[in-house]
N, CA and C of each residue as an Amber inpcrd file, in Angstrom:
protein
   519
   1.2830000  -1.1570000  -0.0600000  -0.1070000   0.0870000   0.1000000
   0.7470000   1.2950000  -0.2260000   1.7340000   1.2250000   1.0170000
   2.5890000   2.4770000   1.0170000   3.4460000   2.4890000  -0.5930000
   3.8190000   1.6080000  -1.1020000   4.5740000   1.3080000  -2.2200000
   3.5420000   2.5280000  -3.4530000   1.9190000   1.9960000  -3.2750000
   1.5860000   2.7770000  -4.1460000   1.5690000   4.2300000  -4.5430000
   0.9910000   4.4520000  -2.7350000   1.1000000   5.6790000  -2.3090000
   2.1750000   6.7680000  -2.9340000   3.5340000   5.8830000  -2.7780000
   4.6370000   7.2460000  -3.2180000   5.1890000   6.8070000  -4.5270000
   4.2460000   6.1170000  -5.1840000   4.4080000   5.7430000  -6.9570000
   2.9530000   7.3620000  -7.6270000   2.8300000   7.0330000  -6.7640000
   1.2620000   8.4280000  -7.1370000   1.4890000   9.7490000  -6.9130000
   2.3880000   9.7970000  -5.4800000   3.1970000  11.2820000  -5.5050000
   4.2700000  11.7200000  -6.4480000   5.3150000  10.5910000  -7.1230000
   6.1610000  10.5430000  -7.7580000   5.6530000  11.2620000  -9.3180000
   4.9400000  10.6390000  -9.3510000   4.1150000  10.4720000 -10.5530000
   3.2340000  12.1580000 -10.8440000   2.6300000  12.7400000  -9.8030000
   1.9450000  13.8430000  -9.7810000   3.4530000  14.7150000  -9.1160000
   4.1030000  14.5940000  -9.2410000   5.5980000  15.5720000  -9.2260000
   5.8390000  15.6350000 -10.0140000   6.1000000  14.5030000 -11.0270000
   6.7260000  14.8170000 -12.1280000   5.9620000  16.0940000 -12.8430000
   4.6620000  15.7610000 -13.0660000   3.3690000  16.3940000 -13.8220000
   3.3040000  17.5870000 -13.2370000   3.6750000  18.1620000 -12.2410000
   3.9590000  19.3480000 -11.6930000   5.2360000  19.7180000 -12.2880000
   6.4160000  19.4310000 -12.0060000   7.3360000  19.7660000 -12.6340000
   7.2250000  20.2680000 -14.0840000   6.9960000  19.5080000 -14.3880000
   6.3610000  19.9440000 -16.3800000   5.7500000  20.7040000 -16.5440000
   4.4480000  20.5330000 -15.6820000   3.9180000  21.8060000 -15.8640000
   4.2550000  23.3410000 -15.2650000   5.4690000  23.4390000 -14.4600000
   5.8880000  24.3690000 -14.2320000   7.0780000  24.7400000 -14.9910000
   7.8640000  23.7440000 -15.8450000   8.3850000  24.2590000 -16.2630000
   8.2240000  24.6010000 -18.3000000   7.0390000  23.9090000 -18.3970000
   6.0000000  24.5890000 -19.6990000   5.9540000  25.8110000 -19.5230000
   5.1970000  26.2910000 -18.1780000   5.1340000  27.4370000 -18.0070000
   6.0110000  28.4980000 -17.7610000   7.2130000  28.3370000 -17.2030000
   8.4320000  29.1290000 -17.3750000   8.8910000  29.3090000 -19.2380000
   8.9860000  28.6430000 -20.0290000   9.4110000  28.3480000 -21.2550000
   8.2600000  29.1630000 -21.7320000   6.6950000  28.7930000 -21.5080000
   5.8630000  29.9700000 -22.0210000   6.1690000  31.0030000 -22.2330000
   6.4410000  31.4120000 -20.9250000   6.3090000  33.1240000 -20.5210000
   8.0200000  33.7820000 -21.0720000   8.9440000  32.3410000 -21.3050000
   9.8060000  33.3080000 -21.9660000   9.5510000  33.8630000 -23.4490000
   8.6980000  32.4600000 -24.3710000   8.4570000  33.2780000 -25.0020000
   7.6480000  34.0370000 -25.8990000   6.8430000  34.3360000 -24.7640000
   5.9000000  35.5330000 -24.5200000   7.0480000  37.0060000 -24.8360000
   7.7750000  36.8470000 -23.4310000   8.6840000  37.8900000 -23.7770000
   9.5860000  38.4960000 -24.6310000   9.9220000  37.5080000 -25.0610000
  10.5680000  37.3210000 -26.3820000   9.4620000  37.9510000 -27.8880000
   8.9120000  37.5110000 -28.0550000   7.7080000  38.2940000 -28.9950000
   7.1650000  39.3150000 -28.3080000   7.4400000  40.1270000 -27.0980000
   6.9060000  41.5140000 -27.0340000   8.1130000  42.7070000 -27.3440000
   9.6810000  41.8520000 -27.7120000  10.6240000  42.6490000 -27.8540000
  10.3210000  42.6790000 -29.6210000   9.1520000  42.3160000 -30.4710000
   8.8490000  42.6340000 -31.5550000   7.4490000  43.6420000 -31.7250000
   8.1080000  44.8130000 -32.0830000   6.9820000  45.8280000 -32.3640000
   5.9410000  45.2740000 -33.1680000   5.7440000  44.5830000 -34.0800000
   4.3280000  44.1280000 -34.8460000   3.8940000  43.1790000 -33.8840000
   3.9830000  42.9600000 -33.0960000   3.2090000  41.6270000 -32.0090000
   2.9010000  42.2580000 -30.7180000   3.6540000  43.2900000 -30.4770000
   4.0210000  43.6000000 -29.2010000   1.9190000  44.8240000 -28.5640000
   1.2940000  44.7850000 -30.2060000   0.0650000  45.5780000 -29.1010000
  -0.7290000  44.4830000 -29.3190000  -0.5330000  42.7960000 -30.1080000
  -1.4980000  42.3160000 -29.3260000  -1.3700000  41.9520000 -28.2310000
  -0.2870000  41.5600000 -27.9420000  -0.2050000  40.8950000 -26.1590000
  -0.0490000  42.1870000 -25.3160000  -0.2110000  43.2410000 -25.4000000
   0.0490000  44.2350000 -23.9720000  -0.9030000  45.3890000 -24.3510000
  -1.8190000  46.1990000 -23.2320000  -2.4070000  46.8260000 -23.8270000
  -1.9250000  47.9620000 -23.1150000  -0.9590000  48.1200000 -22.2110000
   0.4610000  49.3910000 -22.1270000   0.5890000  50.4130000 -22.9630000
   1.0300000  49.8560000 -24.1130000   1.5540000  50.5130000 -24.8820000
   0.9040000  51.5480000 -25.5180000  -0.5400000  50.7500000 -25.9130000
  -1.4670000  52.1250000 -26.3340000  -2.2930000  52.8550000 -25.6390000
  -2.1430000  52.4640000 -24.2940000  -2.7090000  53.2810000 -23.0700000
  -1.4670000  54.2580000 -22.8940000  -0.1340000  54.3760000 -23.0740000
   0.7650000  55.3580000 -22.5840000   0.7050000  56.2310000 -23.2790000
   0.0940000  57.5590000 -22.5950000   0.2400000  59.1310000 -22.6660000
  -1.4110000  59.5910000 -22.6550000  -2.4630000  58.6500000 -22.6050000
  -3.8450000  59.1160000 -22.7410000  -3.9210000  59.7860000 -21.0100000
  -4.6060000  61.0220000 -21.3530000  -5.0620000  61.5370000 -20.3880000
  -6.1810000  60.8840000 -19.0830000  -5.7910000  61.2880000 -18.3020000
  -6.7540000  60.7840000 -17.2700000  -8.2130000  61.9810000 -17.4030000
  -7.6120000  62.7610000 -17.6910000  -8.8100000  63.3960000 -17.9230000
  -9.9030000  63.3590000 -18.8070000  -9.1010000  62.5650000 -20.1370000
 -10.1320000  62.3700000 -21.6020000 -10.9350000  61.3060000 -21.3700000
 -10.9080000  60.1700000 -20.3010000 -11.5990000  58.6770000 -19.9480000
 -12.6150000  59.5420000 -18.7640000 -14.2860000  58.7100000 -18.9010000
 -14.8220000  58.8630000 -18.2830000 -14.7350000  58.2220000 -16.4420000
 -15.1350000  59.0580000 -15.5810000 -14.2190000  58.4870000 -14.0840000
 -15.6600000  56.8790000 -14.4830000 -15.2550000  55.9320000 -13.5620000
 -15.9850000  55.0320000 -13.6300000 -16.8200000  54.8000000 -12.8070000
 -16.5510000  55.9370000 -11.5490000 -17.6620000  56.3940000 -10.5420000
 -18.6730000  57.3990000 -10.8460000 -18.4200000  58.0850000 -11.7040000
 -19.2760000  59.5260000 -11.8410000 -20.5150000  59.4120000 -12.9850000
 -21.1720000  60.1770000 -13.2680000 -22.3500000  59.6390000 -14.1990000
 -22.0380000  59.8700000 -15.4250000 -22.9390000  59.2900000 -16.1710000
 -22.6080000  59.3630000 -17.6090000 -22.3830000  60.8370000 -17.9930000
 -21.2410000  61.1600000 -18.4440000 -21.1830000  62.7720000 -18.9650000
 -20.5730000  63.3690000 -18.3990000 -20.6850000  63.3000000 -17.2030000
 -20.1790000  64.6080000 -15.4520000 -18.4790000  64.7610000 -16.0870000
 -17.5880000  63.6190000 -16.6850000 -16.2620000  64.1880000 -17.3060000
 -15.6740000  64.2370000 -18.5100000 -16.6060000  64.8450000 -18.9630000
 -16.8530000  65.2260000 -20.5490000 -15.3170000  66.5350000 -20.4550000
 -14.8050000  66.9240000 -21.3320000 -14.1660000  67.9830000 -21.6770000
 -14.5200000  69.5430000 -21.6620000 -16.3160000  68.9570000 -21.8880000
 -16.8550000  70.2410000 -21.8260000 -17.3480000  71.0880000 -19.8670000
 -17.4170000  69.7000000 -19.1220000 -17.9950000  70.0120000 -18.0330000
 -16.5780000  70.7490000 -17.4870000 -17.4930000  71.8430000 -16.4940000
 -16.8840000  72.7760000 -15.5790000 -15.2370000  72.5920000 -15.0400000
 -15.5150000  71.0800000 -14.3640000 -14.1470000  70.7670000 -13.8230000
 -12.8880000  70.5000000 -14.1970000 -13.4750000  69.8850000 -15.2190000
 -11.9340000  69.2110000 -16.2990000 -11.6830000  70.5720000 -17.0050000
 -12.3870000  71.3900000 -17.8870000 -11.7930000  72.2900000 -18.2340000
 -10.9210000  73.4400000 -17.7790000 -11.8620000  73.9180000 -16.2100000
 -10.9130000  74.2660000 -15.4720000  -9.5650000  73.5200000 -15.4710000
  -9.0170000  72.4610000 -14.9780000  -7.7250000  71.9690000 -14.6000000
  -7.0820000  72.2370000 -16.2560000  -7.7340000  71.5560000 -17.4460000
  -7.1780000  71.9330000 -18.7360000  -6.8130000  73.1720000 -19.0180000
  -7.4630000  74.4010000 -18.3610000  -7.2420000  75.7860000 -18.7090000
  -6.0850000  76.1640000 -18.0210000  -5.1990000  75.3450000 -17.3640000
  -4.3170000  75.6420000 -16.1080000  -2.7740000  74.9650000 -16.6900000
  -3.0480000  73.7170000 -17.4360000  -2.1750000  72.8290000 -18.2200000
  -1.6420000  73.8240000 -19.1180000  -0.4900000  73.8300000 -19.1150000
   0.6630000  74.5790000 -20.5150000   0.4930000  73.7900000 -21.6970000
  -0.2350000  74.3780000 -22.5570000  -0.6990000  73.7670000 -23.9870000
   0.8850000  74.3730000 -24.7700000   1.0220000  73.7990000 -26.1080000
   1.7820000  74.1910000 -27.2460000   1.5400000  73.9300000 -28.4940000
   1.6520000  74.2080000 -29.3650000   1.3340000  73.7620000 -30.9820000
   2.6710000  73.0520000 -31.3210000   2.1140000  71.7150000 -32.0400000
   3.1930000  70.9110000 -33.0140000   2.0300000  71.0760000 -34.3750000
   3.2150000  71.4190000 -35.1260000   2.3800000  71.5220000 -36.7020000
   2.7770000  70.1290000 -37.3440000   2.2550000  69.5790000 -38.2030000
   2.5330000  68.2050000 -39.1480000   2.3870000  68.3700000 -40.6780000
   3.1420000  68.4630000 -40.7790000   3.1710000  68.8060000 -42.5010000
   3.4210000  67.8150000 -43.2950000   2.7430000  67.5270000 -44.5590000
   2.7570000  66.1540000 -45.5000000   3.7460000  66.3800000 -46.3670000
   4.5250000  65.4640000 -46.8330000   5.1820000  66.2410000 -47.6590000
   5.6190000  65.3520000 -49.4650000   5.1400000  64.2680000 -49.1880000
   4.6400000  63.4960000 -50.3870000   3.5830000  62.5890000 -49.8260000
   2.6200000  62.2920000 -50.5370000   2.0890000  63.3970000 -51.5930000
   1.7950000  64.8480000 -50.8410000   1.0810000  65.3180000 -51.8770000
   0.7960000  67.0040000 -51.0030000  -0.2810000  66.7950000 -50.3750000
  -1.5050000  66.3710000 -50.2300000  -2.3600000  66.6180000 -49.4200000
  -3.0080000  64.9470000 -49.4300000  -3.8160000  64.4840000 -48.1510000
  -4.5980000  63.6430000 -48.2810000  -5.4860000  63.4320000 -46.9430000
  -6.8430000  63.2880000 -47.4900000  -7.7410000  63.8070000 -46.3830000
  -8.3290000  62.4090000 -45.6770000  -7.6970000  61.2390000 -46.1720000
  -7.4790000  60.2800000 -45.4910000  -6.4840000  59.7050000 -44.5440000
  -5.8840000  60.7780000 -43.9680000  -4.8850000  60.7900000 -43.1110000
  -5.0560000  61.2150000 -42.4210000  -5.1210000  60.6680000 -40.8790000
  -5.5440000  61.6450000 -39.5850000  -4.6570000  61.6270000 -38.6120000
  -4.3950000  62.7810000 -38.0500000  -3.8710000  63.0340000 -36.4010000
  -4.1770000  62.3470000 -35.4590000  -3.8180000  61.6750000 -34.6210000
  -4.6140000  61.1750000 -33.5050000  -3.7050000  61.6440000 -31.7520000
  -4.2640000  62.7120000 -30.9830000  -3.7720000  62.6270000 -30.0930000
  -4.4750000  61.8390000 -28.8960000  -3.6940000  61.0130000 -28.4270000
  -4.2320000  60.1330000 -27.3200000  -5.4000000  58.8570000 -28.0690000
  -5.3710000  58.5110000 -29.0810000  -6.1180000  57.9390000 -29.6830000
  -7.2180000  58.2780000 -30.2260000  -7.4600000  59.5900000 -29.9750000
  -8.7160000  60.5720000 -30.5690000  -8.1160000  61.2770000 -32.2480000
  -8.7350000  61.1030000 -33.2680000  -8.6160000  61.9540000 -34.4610000
  -8.4860000  63.8220000 -34.0240000  -7.1720000  64.1270000 -34.5460000
  -7.7500000  65.6300000 -34.1000000  -7.4470000  66.4550000 -35.5910000
  -7.1400000  65.9830000 -36.6400000  -7.0340000  66.2900000 -38.1700000
  -6.4510000  66.1530000 -39.0620000  -6.9450000  66.0280000 -40.1150000
  -6.3960000  65.4140000 -41.1210000  -5.7920000  66.5350000 -42.5440000
  -4.7800000  66.1780000 -43.1170000  -4.5280000  66.7450000 -43.8410000
  -4.3510000  67.2380000 -45.1270000  -6.1940000  68.0100000 -45.3620000
  -6.7720000  68.3330000 -46.2350000  -5.8010000  69.2000000 -47.0560000
  -5.2580000  70.3740000 -46.1640000  -4.9030000  71.3420000 -46.8810000
  -3.2100000  71.0140000 -46.5920000  -3.1640000  70.0880000 -46.2620000
  -0.9800000  69.8310000 -46.6110000  -0.4620000  69.8490000 -45.2730000
  -1.3010000  70.5470000 -44.3020000  -0.7160000  70.1360000 -42.7010000
  -1.8910000  70.6290000 -41.4370000  -1.2870000  70.1030000 -40.5160000
  -1.9580000  69.9550000 -39.8920000  -1.4710000  70.3230000 -38.2750000
  -2.4610000  71.5070000 -37.4080000  -1.9570000  71.8910000 -35.6340000
  -2.5690000  71.8790000 -35.5590000  -1.8750000  71.1480000 -33.9290000
  -2.9130000  70.3540000 -33.0860000  -2.0760000  70.9470000 -31.8640000
  -2.8510000  71.1920000 -30.6870000  -2.3900000  71.8460000 -29.5230000
  -2.4570000  70.3270000 -28.8770000  -0.9330000  70.5780000 -28.2550000
  -0.7660000  69.3210000 -27.3870000  -0.3900000  69.7710000 -25.7560000
  -0.4050000  68.6470000 -25.1390000  -0.4660000  68.8840000 -23.7980000
   0.8330000  67.9340000 -23.6980000   1.4640000  68.4560000 -21.9730000
   2.7900000  67.6970000 -22.0420000   2.5980000  66.0960000 -21.1230000
   3.0600000  65.4600000 -22.1920000   2.7990000  63.3890000 -21.8340000
   1.6280000  62.8470000 -22.9280000   1.4050000  63.8270000 -23.8270000
  -0.0420000  63.0850000 -24.7880000   0.8270000  62.4840000 -25.8220000
   0.4290000  61.2660000 -26.4200000   0.8720000  60.9030000 -27.0520000
   0.0440000  61.0140000 -29.0770000   1.4550000  61.4480000 -29.4740000
   0.6330000  61.5400000 -30.7560000   1.0170000  60.5030000 -31.8950000
   0.3850000  60.2780000 -32.8770000   0.2420000  59.4910000 -33.9660000
  -0.1210000  59.5800000 -35.0800000   0.5430000  59.5300000 -36.6620000
  -0.1570000  59.7490000 -37.8440000  -0.7920000  58.2750000 -38.6540000
  -2.1850000  58.5610000 -38.4800000  -2.7120000  56.9250000 -39.2090000
  -2.5010000  56.9790000 -40.4180000  -1.9930000  56.3730000 -41.0230000
  -1.8970000  56.0430000 -42.7360000  -2.4970000  54.6270000 -42.9110000
  -3.5080000  54.0970000 -42.1670000  -3.9850000  52.9970000 -42.9700000
  -4.6160000  53.0500000 -44.1510000  -5.4550000  54.2180000 -44.1290000
  -6.0590000  54.0800000 -45.7680000  -5.1420000  54.2950000 -47.0100000
  -4.1460000  54.2470000 -46.9210000  -3.1340000  54.7980000 -47.8150000
  -2.2640000  53.7380000 -48.7420000  -2.4700000  54.0120000 -49.7370000
  -1.6000000  52.5130000 -50.1930000  -0.4470000  53.0690000 -50.6130000
   0.3050000  54.5630000 -50.6820000   1.2790000  54.7060000 -51.2910000
   1.9490000  54.9900000 -49.9900000   3.7560000  55.3810000 -49.9610000
   4.4820000  55.6410000 -48.7770000   4.4390000  57.0710000 -48.9160000
   4.0460000  57.4840000 -47.8360000   4.0410000  59.1970000 -47.1290000
   4.6240000  59.1480000 -46.1190000   5.2290000  60.8900000 -46.7180000
   6.1000000  61.3280000 -45.7350000   6.0780000  62.7090000 -45.1260000
   6.2630000  62.8590000 -44.0870000   5.3020000  64.0530000 -42.9720000
   6.7670000  64.8660000 -42.2400000   6.6330000  65.7610000 -41.7740000
   7.6100000  66.5500000 -41.5480000   6.9630000  67.2900000 -39.9930000
   8.0360000  67.0800000 -38.8550000   6.9150000  67.6070000 -37.3460000
   7.9390000  68.9040000 -37.3790000   7.0500000  70.1360000 -37.0550000
   7.5850000  71.4840000 -36.6910000   6.9560000  71.4870000 -35.6260000
   8.2330000  72.0390000 -34.3820000   7.7390000  73.1730000 -33.2160000
   8.5660000  73.8460000 -32.8180000   8.4120000  74.9210000 -31.7570000
   9.2950000  76.0510000 -31.7130000  10.0430000  74.9860000 -30.6970000
  11.6670000  75.6440000 -30.9540000  12.6790000  74.9490000 -31.0900000
  13.1370000  74.5210000 -29.1640000  12.6510000  75.8550000 -28.7910000
  13.1030000  75.8590000 -27.3830000  12.1600000  75.2320000 -26.4800000
  11.1780000  75.1220000 -27.2060000  10.1280000  74.4160000 -26.3140000
   9.7190000  73.4970000 -25.8650000  10.4460000  72.0290000 -26.6820000
  10.2330000  70.9010000 -26.7950000  11.1130000  69.8850000 -26.5270000
  11.3040000  68.9980000 -25.9390000  12.4040000  68.3340000 -26.1530000
  12.0920000  66.8300000 -26.7170000  10.5050000  66.6710000 -26.4850000
  10.4460000  65.6370000 -27.3550000   9.2990000  65.8200000 -28.4490000
   8.7440000  65.8610000 -29.7540000   9.6140000  65.3930000 -30.4020000
  10.2460000  66.4820000 -31.2290000  11.4630000  66.2370000 -32.1410000
  12.6850000  67.4410000 -32.4850000  11.6290000  67.8270000 -33.3450000
  12.5150000  69.4790000 -33.6660000  11.9350000  70.0810000 -35.0750000
  12.7920000  69.8580000 -36.1010000  11.9210000  69.2100000 -37.2590000
  12.0260000  68.7970000 -38.3450000  12.5610000  67.1850000 -38.6320000
  12.0460000  66.5800000 -37.5410000  11.4320000  65.2750000 -37.4380000
  11.3780000  64.7480000 -38.8430000  11.5910000  63.7070000 -39.6680000
  11.0020000  63.1780000 -40.4220000  10.5720000  61.8700000 -40.5720000
   8.9600000  61.3240000 -40.9080000   8.1060000  60.3540000 -40.3230000
   8.1650000  59.8630000 -41.6300000   7.9180000  58.3160000 -42.3500000
   7.4250000  57.5380000 -43.3280000   6.6430000  56.3030000 -43.1020000
   5.6370000  56.3380000 -43.5990000   4.9730000  54.9110000 -43.8950000
   4.0880000  55.2150000 -44.7920000   3.3030000  53.6590000 -44.4220000
   1.8400000  53.4690000 -45.8100000   1.3030000  52.2520000 -44.8900000
   0.1340000  52.4000000 -45.1950000  -1.2780000  51.3010000 -44.1620000
  -0.7890000  51.2860000 -42.8030000  -0.1670000  51.5540000 -42.1590000
   0.2980000  51.5950000 -40.4660000  -0.5670000  53.1170000 -39.7610000
   0.1980000  52.9110000 -38.9550000  -0.0940000  53.7020000 -37.8090000
   1.0480000  54.2720000 -37.3530000   1.6340000  55.1180000 -37.5370000
   3.1900000  55.6940000 -37.5700000   2.8980000  56.4380000 -35.9640000
   3.8200000  55.8730000 -35.1810000   3.7570000  56.8370000 -34.1310000
   4.7910000  57.9720000 -33.9520000   4.7240000  58.9960000 -33.6630000
   5.6940000  60.5180000 -33.3020000   5.7890000  60.2990000 -31.8090000
   5.0800000  59.6070000 -31.3880000   5.7120000  59.5620000 -29.9120000
   5.0720000  60.4050000 -28.6520000   5.6390000  59.6940000 -27.4580000
   4.8660000  61.0830000 -26.3570000   6.0160000  62.3990000 -26.5870000
   4.9460000  63.4950000 -25.9320000   5.3330000  65.0430000 -26.0720000
   5.5430000  65.1330000 -24.4260000   6.8720000  66.0250000 -25.0400000
   7.4550000  66.0260000 -23.6380000   8.2780000  67.8350000 -23.9600000
   7.8930000  68.7860000 -22.9330000   8.1180000  70.2220000 -22.5120000
   9.3770000  70.1790000 -22.4080000   9.6840000  71.1350000 -22.5190000
  11.1440000  71.8010000 -21.6830000  10.4680000  72.5150000 -20.4660000
  11.1030000  72.2070000 -19.2120000  10.6250000  72.4510000 -17.9890000
  11.6120000  74.3360000 -17.8410000
């Protein structure tokens, strides 16, 4: 009787060790996949939420519409934050109304006139959505030279059928 219990414990111990080693191997494979930019958005929501203003999301505990950007408390807080203008100009092709500039995931303008001026706050995340264009598109970022740490003035970005990340806006203090 004692011998069969020992075999059962050994068998379960081996299964647990195999399960543990499988989980560690799976974790290592997932971590390696997270290093690839094309796979990371499918495995992590953190990158897409980086730079999102807490003021733009509705509170879980507030009534619907109580925390909109037009409500008085949110408007007052935004009024005290420093705001600056970033100009993004499309170089090639000259115009494209299908291309949008997004701030924290919210569309903020398109390139119907060839350039977009967007007001940004420190920590906002800028992207250029070129998913509807089949041709390669080139953009130039223009910012006041002494006001920004990132993005750089004159930065050139290009892409097609993708979301081009300009990055997280950083002001000089």
